Structures are given as C-alpha cells and as structure tokens.
C-alpha positions as CSV (number, residue, x, y, z in Angstrom):
1,M,8.3,90.8,122.1
2,P,8.7,92.2,118.5
3,R,11.5,94.6,117.9
4,R,10.6,98.2,116.8
5,V,13.0,99.8,114.3
6,V,13.5,103.5,113.8
7,D,15.2,104.8,110.6
8,L,17.2,107.8,111.6
9,R,19.2,108.0,108.4
10,P,18.8,111.3,106.4
11,N,17.1,111.1,103.1
12,P,19.8,110.9,100.4
13,D,17.5,112.3,97.8
14,A,14.7,114.7,98.8
15,N,12.8,114.0,95.5
16,A,13.2,110.3,95.7
17,A,10.7,108.0,97.5
18,V,12.5,105.9,100.0
19,P,10.6,102.9,101.3
20,A,10.0,103.0,105.0
21,A,10.2,100.1,107.3
22,P,7.1,98.7,108.7
23,G,5.5,101.0,111.3
24,V,7.5,104.0,110.1
25,T,5.9,107.1,108.4
26,R,7.7,109.7,106.4
27,A,7.4,113.3,107.7
28,D,7.2,116.4,105.4
29,D,10.5,117.8,106.8
30,G,12.5,114.8,105.8
31,E,12.5,113.1,109.3
32,S,11.0,109.8,110.0
33,T,8.5,109.2,112.8
34,L,7.2,106.0,114.2
35,H,3.5,105.3,114.7
36,A,3.6,102.3,117.1
37,P,0.7,101.1,119.1
38,A,0.7,102.3,122.7
39,G,1.9,99.8,125.2
40,P,2.9,99.6,128.8
41,E,6.5,100.4,128.1
42,V,8.0,103.4,126.3
43,G,11.0,102.5,124.3
44,E,14.1,104.5,123.5
45,S,12.9,105.1,119.9
46,E,9.6,106.8,121.1
47,R,11.5,109.2,123.4
48,M,13.7,110.1,120.5
49,S,10.8,110.8,118.2
50,E,9.1,113.0,120.8
51,A,11.6,115.9,120.2
52,P,10.6,116.5,116.5
53,R,6.9,116.4,117.6
54,R,7.5,119.2,120.2
55,T,9.4,121.2,117.6
56,R,6.5,120.9,115.1
57,R,4.0,121.8,117.8
58,R,5.9,125.0,118.7
59,S,6.2,125.8,115.0
60,A,2.4,125.4,114.6
61,V,1.6,127.6,117.6
62,K,4.0,130.3,116.4
63,A,2.5,130.2,112.9
64,A,-1.0,130.5,114.3
65,A,-0.1,133.5,116.4
66,V,1.5,135.2,113.4
67,S,-1.6,134.4,111.3
68,A,-3.9,135.9,113.9
69,A,-1.8,139.1,114.1
70,S,-1.9,139.4,110.3
71,R,-5.6,139.0,110.2
72,L,-6.0,141.9,112.6
73,E,-4.1,144.0,110.0
74,G,-6.4,142.9,107.2
75,R,-4.4,140.0,105.7
76,S,-3.1,136.6,106.7
77,A,0.6,135.9,106.9
78,A,0.1,132.9,104.6
79,T,-2.0,134.9,102.1
80,P,-0.4,137.0,99.4
81,A,-0.8,140.7,99.6
82,D,-2.9,141.0,96.5
83,Q,-5.5,138.4,97.6
84,P,-8.5,139.2,99.8
85,V,-8.6,137.7,103.3
86,A,-11.7,135.8,104.4
87,A,-13.5,137.5,107.4
88,P,-13.0,135.7,110.7
89,L,-15.9,133.6,111.9
90,P,-18.0,135.1,114.6
91,R,-17.6,133.8,118.1
92,S,-20.3,131.7,119.6
93,D,-21.1,134.3,122.2
94,E,-21.5,137.1,119.6
95,T,-24.9,137.9,118.0
96,P,-24.8,138.1,114.2
97,A,-25.3,141.6,112.8
98,P,-28.7,140.8,111.2
99,A,-30.0,139.5,114.5
100,R,-28.9,142.7,116.2
101,A,-30.6,144.7,113.5
102,R,-33.8,142.9,114.0
103,K,-33.8,143.7,117.8
104,R,-33.6,147.5,117.2
105,R,-37.1,148.8,116.5
106,P,-37.8,152.2,115.2
107,D,-38.7,154.8,117.8
108,P,-40.1,157.9,116.1
109,F,-41.3,159.5,119.3
110,G,-37.9,159.0,120.9
111,E,-36.2,160.6,117.9
112,R,-38.5,163.6,118.2
113,L,-37.7,164.0,121.9
114,R,-34.0,163.9,121.1
115,T,-34.5,166.5,118.5
116,L,-36.3,168.7,121.0
117,E,-33.5,168.3,123.5
118,R,-31.0,169.6,120.9
119,E,-33.3,172.5,120.1
120,I,-33.6,173.4,123.8
121,D,-29.8,173.5,124.2
122,E,-29.6,175.8,121.2
123,A,-32.4,178.1,122.6
124,L,-30.8,178.3,126.1
125,A,-27.4,179.4,124.7
126,R,-28.5,183.0,124.6
127,V,-28.4,184.7,128.1
128,G,-27.5,188.0,129.6
129,G,-29.2,191.4,129.8
130,T,-30.2,193.9,132.5
131,V,-33.2,194.4,134.8
132,D,-35.9,197.0,134.2
133,G,-35.1,200.1,136.2
134,G,-38.7,201.2,137.2
135,L,-39.0,199.2,140.3
136,T,-38.6,201.8,143.1
137,T,-42.2,203.2,143.2
138,A,-43.9,199.8,142.8
139,A,-41.6,198.2,145.4
140,R,-42.4,200.9,147.9
141,G,-46.2,200.3,147.4
142,A,-45.8,196.6,147.9
143,A,-43.6,197.1,150.9
144,D,-46.2,199.4,152.5
145,E,-48.9,196.7,152.1
146,L,-46.5,194.1,153.6
147,L,-45.6,196.4,156.6
148,A,-49.3,197.0,157.3
149,F,-49.8,193.3,157.3
150,Y,-47.0,192.8,159.9
151,A,-48.4,195.8,161.9
152,D,-51.7,194.0,162.3
153,L,-49.9,190.9,163.5
154,V,-47.8,192.9,166.1
155,R,-50.9,194.6,167.5
156,A,-52.6,191.1,167.8
157,F,-49.5,189.7,169.5
158,V,-49.3,192.6,172.0
159,S,-53.0,192.3,172.9
160,G,-53.4,188.5,173.1
161,G,-50.1,186.8,172.6
162,V,-49.2,184.1,170.1
163,G,-52.7,182.6,170.0
164,E,-54.3,185.9,169.0
165,A,-51.6,186.6,166.4
166,F,-52.2,183.2,164.8
167,I,-55.9,183.9,164.7
168,R,-55.3,187.3,163.2
169,L,-53.0,185.8,160.6
170,R,-55.8,183.5,159.4
171,M,-58.5,186.1,159.6
172,I,-56.8,189.3,158.3
173,G,-58.8,190.6,155.3
174,T,-61.3,187.7,155.4
175,A,-64.5,188.2,153.6
176,E,-67.9,187.5,155.0
177,R,-68.3,184.4,152.8
178,V,-65.8,182.0,151.2
179,D,-66.4,179.2,148.8
180,D,-66.1,175.5,149.7
181,F,-62.5,175.4,148.5
182,G,-61.5,178.2,150.9
183,Y,-61.2,181.0,148.3
184,D,-61.4,184.4,150.2
185,P,-62.0,187.4,147.9
186,G,-61.1,189.8,150.8
187,F,-57.8,188.1,151.3
188,Y,-57.1,188.2,147.5
189,A,-57.8,191.9,147.4
190,R,-55.3,192.3,150.3
191,I,-52.5,190.5,148.4
192,A,-53.4,191.9,145.0
193,P,-50.8,194.8,145.2
194,V,-48.1,192.3,145.9
195,L,-49.1,190.1,142.9
196,R,-49.4,193.2,140.7
197,F,-45.9,194.2,141.7
198,L,-44.5,190.8,140.9
199,Y,-46.4,190.7,137.6
200,E,-45.7,194.2,136.3
201,R,-42.4,195.2,137.9
202,W,-40.4,192.3,139.2
203,W,-40.9,189.8,136.4
204,R,-42.4,192.3,133.8
205,I,-44.6,189.5,132.4
206,E,-45.8,189.6,128.8
207,I,-48.6,187.4,127.6
208,S,-49.6,186.3,124.1
209,G,-52.6,184.3,122.8
210,A,-54.8,185.1,125.9
211,D,-57.8,185.3,123.5
212,N,-57.5,181.5,123.1
213,V,-58.9,181.3,126.6
214,P,-62.7,181.7,126.4
215,L,-64.3,184.3,128.7
216,S,-66.9,181.9,130.0
217,G,-67.5,178.1,130.3
218,R,-65.2,175.3,131.4
219,V,-61.7,175.2,130.2
220,L,-58.5,173.3,131.2
221,L,-55.2,175.2,131.1
222,V,-52.2,172.8,130.9
223,A,-48.8,174.4,131.6
224,N,-45.2,173.6,132.4
225,H,-44.4,173.8,136.1
226,S,-42.0,176.3,137.6
227,G,-41.7,178.6,140.6
228,G,-39.3,176.7,142.8
229,F,-40.2,177.1,146.5
230,F,-43.6,178.8,145.8
231,P,-46.2,178.1,143.1
232,Y,-45.7,181.5,141.5
233,D,-46.6,180.2,138.0
234,G,-50.2,179.3,139.0
235,L,-50.7,182.7,140.6
236,M,-49.2,184.6,137.7
237,I,-51.4,182.7,135.1
238,A,-54.5,183.5,137.2
239,H,-53.5,187.1,137.6
240,A,-52.7,187.5,133.9
241,L,-56.2,186.3,132.9
242,R,-58.0,188.2,135.7
243,E,-56.5,191.6,134.9
244,H,-55.0,191.4,131.3
245,H,-57.4,189.2,129.3
246,P,-58.2,191.2,126.1
247,G,-61.9,190.5,126.4
248,G,-62.2,191.2,130.1
249,G,-61.3,189.4,133.3
250,R,-61.4,185.6,133.6
251,E,-61.0,183.9,136.9
252,V,-58.7,180.9,137.0
253,R,-58.3,178.4,139.8
254,P,-54.8,176.8,139.8
255,L,-54.2,173.3,141.3
256,I,-51.3,173.0,143.8
257,E,-49.6,169.8,145.0
258,D,-50.2,168.2,148.3
259,F,-46.7,168.9,149.6
260,S,-47.6,172.6,149.8
261,Y,-49.9,171.8,152.7
262,H,-46.9,170.4,154.6
263,V,-45.2,173.8,154.6
264,P,-46.4,175.9,157.5
265,F,-49.1,178.4,156.5
266,L,-48.5,177.9,152.8
267,G,-51.4,175.6,152.0
268,P,-54.1,177.7,153.7
269,L,-52.7,180.9,152.3
270,M,-52.8,179.5,148.8
271,A,-56.3,178.3,149.3
272,R,-57.4,181.8,150.4
273,A,-55.8,183.2,147.3
274,G,-57.9,180.9,145.0
275,A,-55.7,177.8,144.6
276,V,-57.2,174.4,145.0
277,R,-55.6,171.2,146.3
278,A,-54.8,169.0,143.4
279,S,-57.1,166.0,143.0
280,A,-59.3,164.5,140.3
281,E,-62.5,165.1,142.3
282,N,-61.7,168.8,143.0
283,A,-60.8,169.4,139.4
284,E,-64.0,167.8,138.1
285,R,-66.2,169.7,140.6
286,L,-64.7,173.0,139.3
287,L,-65.1,172.2,135.7
288,V,-68.7,171.1,136.2
289,R,-69.3,174.6,137.7
290,E,-68.0,176.1,134.3
291,Q,-64.7,177.3,135.9
292,A,-61.3,177.7,134.3
293,L,-58.7,175.4,135.8
294,A,-54.9,175.5,135.5
295,V,-53.1,172.2,135.9
296,F,-49.4,171.3,135.9
297,P,-49.0,167.6,134.9
298,E,-45.3,167.6,135.8
299,G,-46.2,167.8,139.5
300,A,-43.5,168.2,142.1
301,K,-40.9,167.0,139.6
302,G,-41.5,170.2,137.6
303,I,-40.7,172.7,140.4
304,G,-37.8,170.6,141.7
305,K,-35.8,170.4,138.4
306,Y,-32.1,171.1,138.5
307,Y,-31.0,174.3,136.7
308,R,-29.5,172.2,133.9
309,E,-32.9,170.5,133.3
310,R,-34.9,173.8,133.0
311,Y,-37.5,173.8,130.3
312,R,-37.2,170.1,129.7
313,L,-40.7,168.8,130.5
314,Q,-40.8,165.9,132.9
315,R,-43.1,162.9,132.6
316,F,-46.8,163.9,132.5
317,G,-47.9,161.2,135.0
318,R,-50.7,158.9,133.8
319,G,-52.5,161.5,131.7
320,G,-55.2,162.3,134.2
321,F,-55.8,165.7,132.6
322,V,-56.6,164.1,129.3
323,T,-59.2,161.8,131.0
324,L,-60.6,164.9,132.8
325,A,-60.9,166.9,129.6
326,M,-62.8,164.1,127.8
327,R,-65.1,163.3,130.7
328,T,-66.1,166.9,131.2
329,A,-65.9,167.9,127.5
330,A,-63.7,170.8,128.5
331,P,-61.4,172.4,125.8
332,L,-57.7,172.0,126.6
333,V,-55.4,175.1,126.2
334,P,-51.6,174.4,126.3
335,V,-49.7,177.1,128.1
336,A,-45.9,177.8,128.1
337,V,-44.3,179.8,130.9
338,I,-40.9,181.1,130.0
339,G,-38.7,182.7,132.7
340,G,-40.2,181.0,135.7
341,E,-37.8,178.1,135.7
342,E,-34.8,180.4,136.4
343,I,-36.0,182.3,139.5
344,H,-34.6,179.7,141.8
345,P,-31.7,177.9,140.1
346,V,-31.5,174.5,141.9
347,V,-27.9,173.2,141.9
348,A,-28.3,170.5,144.5
349,K,-30.9,168.7,146.8
350,W,-30.6,167.6,150.4
351,Q,-32.8,164.5,150.5
352,W,-32.0,163.7,154.1
353,L,-33.4,167.1,155.2
354,A,-36.4,166.7,152.9
355,R,-37.3,163.5,154.6
356,V,-37.1,165.2,158.0
357,L,-39.4,168.0,156.9
358,N,-41.7,165.7,154.9
359,L,-41.0,167.5,151.7
360,P,-40.5,166.0,148.2
361,Y,-37.1,167.7,148.0
362,F,-35.0,170.4,149.8
363,P,-33.4,172.7,147.2
364,V,-30.0,174.3,147.4
365,T,-29.4,177.3,145.2
366,P,-26.5,179.7,145.0
367,I,-28.1,181.9,147.7
368,F,-30.3,179.5,149.7
369,P,-29.9,178.4,152.4
370,W,-26.6,180.3,152.8
371,F,-28.4,183.8,153.0
372,G,-31.3,182.6,155.1
373,L,-34.7,184.0,154.3
374,L,-33.1,186.4,151.8
375,G,-32.3,183.3,149.7
376,L,-36.0,182.8,149.2
377,V,-36.3,186.0,147.1
378,P,-36.8,185.0,143.5
379,L,-34.5,186.4,140.8
380,P,-36.1,189.2,138.7
381,T,-36.1,187.2,135.4
382,K,-38.1,188.3,132.4
383,W,-41.3,186.2,132.0
384,R,-43.5,185.4,129.0
385,I,-46.7,183.4,129.1
386,V,-48.0,182.0,125.9
387,F,-51.5,180.5,125.5
388,G,-51.8,178.1,122.6
389,A,-54.8,177.2,120.5
390,P,-57.5,175.2,122.3
391,I,-57.8,171.4,121.7
392,D,-61.3,169.8,122.1
393,L,-60.4,166.2,122.8
394,A,-63.9,165.1,123.5
395,A,-65.1,166.4,120.1
396,Q,-62.2,164.7,118.3
397,H,-62.3,161.3,120.0
398,G,-65.6,161.1,121.8
399,A,-66.5,161.6,125.4
400,R,-66.1,157.9,126.2
401,A,-62.7,157.6,124.6
402,Y,-61.0,158.2,128.0
403,A,-61.6,154.4,128.7
404,D,-58.9,153.6,126.0
405,D,-55.6,153.7,128.0
406,L,-53.5,153.6,124.8
407,L,-55.3,156.6,123.3
408,V,-55.0,158.5,126.6
409,N,-51.3,157.9,126.8
410,R,-50.8,158.9,123.1
411,L,-52.8,162.1,123.6
412,K,-50.9,162.9,126.7
413,E,-47.5,162.7,124.9
414,Q,-48.9,164.8,122.0
415,V,-49.9,167.6,124.4
416,R,-46.5,167.3,126.1
417,E,-44.7,167.6,122.8
418,R,-46.8,170.6,121.8
419,I,-46.0,172.5,125.0
420,Q,-42.3,171.6,124.6
421,R,-42.3,173.2,121.2
422,M,-44.0,176.3,122.5
423,L,-41.2,176.6,125.1
424,I,-38.5,176.2,122.5
425,E,-40.1,178.9,120.4
426,G,-40.4,181.2,123.4
427,L,-36.7,180.6,124.3
428,R,-35.6,181.4,120.8
429,A,-37.6,184.7,120.8
430,R,-35.9,186.1,123.9
431,D,-32.5,187.8,124.0
432,S,-31.6,187.2,127.6
433,V,-32.8,185.8,130.9
434,F,-33.3,189.2,132.6
435,S,-34.3,191.6,129.8
436,G,-36.3,189.3,127.6
C-alpha cells in the first residue's frame, strides 16, 4: 500500500510558493489539505485534516448569515457602504411582479360601487332631530277606525264564535266586486284613514318628481326595498300617487314577495289593499292592462338588511324587471325611498326561528321581540320619495333586446347605480333621520 504524506509544517514565507508533496493542496489560510482518493480505510492524516474543514464550513455558514442580515438592511456585509447592493433573486414559489400585474384587470364598475359606498357613509353621518308635534288629532282618528274594526270582530265572535269572527275578518268592508288579483276597493276605503295617518302624520312623507309618472298607460316603477316587517314602502308609493300626484290620482299596484303569504292574514290583507303577488306572469298581465306597477328588485334581501347596511342596494336578481320593461314596452321610472330603511333597525337575525316559521329571516331590533307586539310599531322617521326621469329601454335597444343576457345584465346594473345615486342625493339633502 502506498504511503500518504501530510505536510503539517507552517509556511515560512506567506508570499513564497512552497511546492507541495504529491496529493497535497495548498489552502488559502496557509494550511495544507490532502485530496486522497476514497478508500476502505481512513488514515490518521484524513482525520487530522477534517478539523480545518469543519472550521471553514462553520466560517462559511456564519458569513452567509451575516450577509443575509445585511441584505435585509439594504447592503451586504461584504459590499462597501458606497456601492449599491443587487436585489435578491425571487423565490421559485413567488410570482414576479409583472405577472401579478397582468392578472389584475381593471374593474371600472367595481370602482364606481366603492365610490358610492364612501358617499353613502358620508351622507349617513348626519342624524338627529325631533318628531313633528301635530300627531294627536290624526292619531285619534286612526285609532277610532281601528277600534271600530275590532268592535266588528268582537260582535262577530260573540254571535258565532271563532269561525264567524274569521269570516267577518275577511269580509269586513268587502265591495260587491273585486278584481282577479283580489283588490277590494271597499276594504281599501276602510283602511285609507290609517294609510293617510301614516303618510301625513307619522312619517310626514314628501314627494318630488311625481310628474315623471304618466297619468295613464303602462309604467314600471323600480324602487329600493324597505319597510322591515311589513311592505310599507309599496303602500306609501301607491298612496302618494293616488292622492298626491300633481296631475290627479294614479293607481299603482305594488308587487310583494311570496314570504308575505306565509305570515298569517298578511298576504290576503295586502291583496285586498291592492298589492299583487310577485311573479313575471302577474306583472305582465297588469302591464298589458295599462296599469302602473311598483317592483322591488332587491326582494326579501332588501327588507332584511341590517341597520349598518341601510341604503346600500342589494343585488338586483337576474334583471327580470329589465326583460319585463322591454317585452311590454313599458317606460321604467327609478324611485328612491329615503327614511323607510330606518323604521325597524335590524341588529340581529334568528335564523333557527325563521326556519321554524318558514320565513326568510326573523329580525331582532332594539325593541322587538323584547316589547312584544309593541316592538312592531315602526319608528316615526321622516320619509322622502323621489321619482326619477323615465327610461324607455324598448325604444333605446329594441323590443327584442331582452334576449341578450349580457345587455340585460348591463342595463340592470345601470338602473341599480342610478337609484343608488338618487338615494345618496336624498340622504345628503336631509338634516336628520326624524326631522328631515
């Protein structure tokens, strides 16, 4: 076996080149290392040369750590302070900046919605005020009507029990003839004083732009949804145009959601007052008869909004109202109702109870259900109803344009944005929730 020789003598002259023995390599730090072929045995000389290697490896790891820390501060430990430091290479799991930029596409509609959100927050910052004081006389008249209604029920109960009272409840004030949607003019005349009290005294409603609603012919009113437990908004819009239209009375049929028919007595009572169960078929039948129709594209999501979400329009479904306006060539009038979204401030929802009662939601307000039926009394906020300029979609895009889904979706969002801006303008114009 050939002998391996290790030169362990220090270099007498650091600048002088000392020839090394065969198989021996000079190191930068003046020590000699041996590069011998691997074999089955490890000699003493290899074990002795392992220590300098470990020392150099520790020195290299320490230098790398110092260099990495220096790069985090903006410069390398081995780089002079006056020289720039090269940027570290991106990791393999990171996406380069140009690629990330390419993935972000411009969203102008989203930017407009975010701008509207900021404007809503600014408009809602102004609250306070007092309630109008002239309520006593009007409240007494409405209470008399209500007491007379209950007196009829009591007499029916005494004479015939629960069955007779239920029949009397359905038939009180019924006219000789009703239409095929259940509208009962006699019943409406019976509840008109209550609606008038709510309109003129409780909410002190003001309207503007009512002349944008034609006095005759088909028309589609598209409004934000509010009212909380009861569809007050549809009744107030109908009452406003029936009794306060500048050119004379105009009858309006509001559409109400299906869930109203799951609440005992609510659905039939609303139908007798002139409301119509929401469906595309019912809406088209009314427009073909040259009726005025009020629709609320937000649906149940609109009346179930939390208080913090008030006046922020929810998604407008699939744009059925746009298709309806095009198919029937009915002008579309945007409507903004300010004040109705604060009469029942929803702070929580009990979904488990809503499932038991077959309702879309069960609201919890600061006074309901803690005060029982008293918690159903709406707050006397100040209302304002604004009717915008009519939009003739059929004339602009053609009666057959409703088959274009992309166009229908775009027009739906444009109408939603227009109503949202009307709401913001109305919120900015009022000084408080209760005094307007």
